C-alpha angles and dihedrals in degrees: 000000000000122000115214135190088240090054091051091051091046089054091049098248111178116264094246092055091048090049092050092047092049092046091051102038109014116224097341147001141190114235095243117160090253091051092046089053091049090049093052091046092058094044104261112154110240088178089061092045093048094050095048107028105037124078114250098264092049091046090051091050090049092048092049091048095052097043096087092047091048092050092049091048092049092049092048096051099040096090092048091045091055092051090046094050091050092048095051097040096097093047091046091050091051091047093049090050091049090051092049092050093044093050092046092050093045093047094049091075097046 
């Protein structure tokens, strides 16, 4: 399998992901372990790629293989996520209110 910029565009990859891929690999790349590690390091979504570029049996194998790691990750970050959500709640509430007012004011004149 070779992944190409054209393939990514055909599958509606977001522009930023295509730009990152192209900057890292040029027009195409084989999904070697080294390339997959490079891709993850620069923020390319292998989950997106797996779900849209792999045939169904390969996608299912990928999903099954990452499930234990995802569950461990989720369990590890849950306490910190709760603290984070509590810490940002006031700022998020103020931001949401500002967005609501800004949209209301902008829409009044339309």
